N, C-alpha and C positions, 0 to 999 in steps of 0.2 A: 596663347599669344602668337601673333604673326612672326614667322621666321623664314628667312630665305625666300621671300616673296617680292614681287615687283608691285609697288604701291604708289598710287597717285593721290596726293592730298591737295585739294583746291583751297584757295584762301589762305595759303601757307604762311603769309606774314602776319596773320591776325592773331588775336588773343586766344581763340579756341584752337586753331589749326597748328600754330607754330609748335607748341609742345608735342603734338602728335607727330609732326614731321621729325623733330629732333630725337624723340624717343624711338620711333620705329626705325629710323635710319641706322640705329646701332646693330640691328640684326636683319635688315632688309635693304633692298635697293629702292630708295624712296625718290620720287619726283615731286618737287615742291612747285605747285602751279599757282600763279598769281599775276596781277597786272604789273607788279614791281614798280609802282609809281615812285617809290622811295628806293633809289639804287643801292643805298646802304644796306637795306634789308636783304637784297639779293646777294650782295657781297658777303654779308655775314653768314648766310646759309652755305654759299659756295666755299667759304673758308673752312667750313666743317666737313667738306667733301660731299655735300648734298647736291644732287642734280636739280636744276631749275628749268622751268619752261614757262613762257608767257601765256597767260590765259585770261580772256576777258569774258565776263558773264554775258550771255545773249549771243555770243559769236556762233555763227552757224558752221563755218568751215573749221573743223578741229583736226584736220589731217596732219598737222604738224606735231600733234601730241603723241607721246610715246605709248607703245603697247604695254599694258600692265595686267597684273592678276586681280588687283583690288583697287576700287576707287572710294575714297573718303571725301565726300563733297561738302565742304564747309564754307565755300565762297558765297557771299551774299551781299546785296546792296541793302544796307540797313537804313539808309535815308534817301529812298527814291523821291524825286521831286514831283513826279506825276504818276498816275495809275498806269499809263502806258509804259513808262520806264520801269516801274515795279514788275509788271507782268513780263516785259521783254527780258529783263535781266534775271529775275529770280525764277519765274515759271518756265518760260521758253528756254532759258539758258540751261535749266536742269534737264529738259527734254533733249536738247541737242547733245549734252554731255553723255546722257545715258545711251543715246543712239550711237555715239562714237565708241562707247565701251560696252556694246551689246554682248560681246564675247568674254567679258570679265567674269571671274568666278563669283564676285559679289559686289554690290554697290551700296554704300552707306550714305544716306541723305540726312544731313543735319537740319532739322526743322526747329521750331520754336514753340514754347507753350503759350505764346501770344495768340495762337490759333484758337484757343479755348475762349468761349464767352465768359466775361467777367461774372463771377458769382458774388451776390451781395454779402454773403458770409465770408469774411476775410480768412476764416479758419477752415473753410470747406476743403476737403481732400478730393482732388480732381483726378479721376482715372481716365484711361484711354477712350472710354465710351461717353465721356462728358460732352455736352452740347458745344458745338463749334461756332465760330463767328466772332472772333476777338477783335480788339481795336487797340492800337498802340498810341497813346497820347503823345509820345515823344516823336513818333514818325507815322503820320496818318495812313500812308499807303503800304506800310511794312507788313502788318499782320495779314492783311488781305492777300498779299502776294505770296506769303509763306504757305497759306492754306491752298492757294492755287498751285503752288509748287508741289505740294503733297499730292494733289490730284494728278498732276502730270507724272510724278514718280510712280504712283499706283498704276496708271495706265501703261507706262513704258515697261514696268516690271512684267506685266502680263503680255503685252504685245511682243516684247523682245525675249520673253522667258529669261529675264535677268534677275537672279535672286537679290532682293532688296530689303534694306532696313530703313525705316523712317523714324528718327529719334527726335522727340520734342524736348529740346533743351530748356532747362530752367535757368537759374542764375549761375553763370560760370564765373570763376575768379581765379587769380593766381599771380604769377610773376611776369607773364608775357603781356604784350600789348598795353591797353589802358588799365589792366589789372582787375576790372570789375568793381562790384559794389564796395568792398572794404577800402579799396584805394580811393574811390570817389568820396566815400564818407570821410576818410582821413583828410583829404584835400579840402573838402567843404568845411570841416572843423577848423583847419588851419587858416582858411580864408574868411571865417566868420559867417558862412552861408548856412541858413537854417534848413532843416529837413521838414517837409510838409507831410503830415500823416493824415489818413482818411478819417473823417469825423466819426465813422462807426467802428473804429478799432485799429489795431496795429497792422502793419503791412508784412504778411508772412510769405516766406519762400523756402525753397530747399536748395541752398547753395551747394555747388559741387566744385571741388578743387581740381586744378588742371591735371594733376597726376591721376586722379580718379577718372577723369574724362578719358584719358589715354587708355587706361585699362578697360573701362566699360565699352568703349568703341570696339576694341578688339574682341571682347567677349560677346558683344551683340552681333558682330559680323558672322560669328559661327552659326547664327540663327537666321541669316538672310534667307528669304523665301519668296516664292511666287504662289499666291499673291503676296504683296509686300507686307512685312511685319511692321506694325506701328507701336512704338513704346515710348513712355516718358523717360527722360534722362535728367534726373535731378539727384541731389544728395540724399542720404538716408535720414537726415534730421531736418525737421521743420523749425525755423527760427524767424523771428520778426526783425525787420530792419532796425526797429527801436532797440531790441535786445543787442544787436550788433553795435549800435551806437553806444549803449551803456558799457559794453565790453571794451570797445576802443577807448572810451573815456577812462575806464579803470586802468588800462595799460599805459596811456599817454599822459594822463593828468589834464587833458584838454576837456572842453565841454562843448555841447552843441545845443542850440535852441531848436525846439520842436514846435511847429505850428500845426493848425488843423484847417482842413478845407474839404470840399466835396471829393476832390481827387488828390491822391498822394503824389509825392515826387515821382515815385515809381509804382505802377500798378503791378502787383505780384500775385503769385498763386502757390499753393501747396500741391505739388504733383504727387500722385500715388506712385510709390517706388516698388510696389509688390511684384509686378511683372518683370521689371528690370532686374531686381535682385534674384528672381527665380532663374533668369536667363544668364546673367553675367556675374552674380555674386554681389556681396556688400561693398560699400566704399570703405576706404581706410582712413581718410583724413576727417577729423571732427571739425566743425566750423570754428571752434575756438582755436585749435592748433593751426588751422589754415589762416585765420586772420593774423595770429601772432607771427607766423612765418612770413606773410606778406609784408607786415610792418617792419620786421627785423631786416628783411632783405631789400625791400624797395626804399625804405626810409630809415637807414642806419641811425641809431641814437634816438629814435622816436619813442621807444618804450622806456618808461621810467619806473614801472612796477614789476 
């Protein structure tokens, strides 16, 4: 685990990065980097004694950024309106950041499993060598830009001799930000919104809880390398969204209608965790315990069973 290091975390107000910031700050000098479009988020971090610095994806001049030992790059434009914006923010922005921190001990780039091409088998286990070229139905320019960002990160790792990890994140969830899939499912149930499943089967994924993400990021950083290491970052258990729905129903007494179509509400994947577990060890939170924790803490009184 990182200790007594200077660490920059980008996207620091987001669902994935904020737990990393708050946890690492307990034993390191952490700099939380973000646009801070919500001043309240900046105030909350600074109230904990966490350093903050303004950072905009795609910005070329980063001379105002602090010198650090490690960079954990989670900032991303998840809904770019155009291809140009997607490449500028996510791909070029990663390149400029790595150039600024060419002398860091290691660089962690948070990618996405959306870079993988969709497999017609919903229970296919996808390892790091699987075919690339994914597409995100909820954000048409996103997956393309994440794959381009990986290319930039790979190049910069070699050009700058900067030890790098590229982690393809699966379904993240927890207490920060929008909370991820369990929170969305609970809110959909409460609002009477149905879930759409794919006609050829349930939608499987490997959800990973925020505390496990924090631990895994630190473990994987120890293996940063040149050329860059690429690894899947999902939980140890594969579970379908439909199974999560049934579990939330059993806890809350609510129910959700499930419809069928060619495309599911969320296109998901089972990512192979073999390499990640070899490098950083197993996760600690089961998906059932994680969902229960989310409901208990985000929605007090929601659990009736």
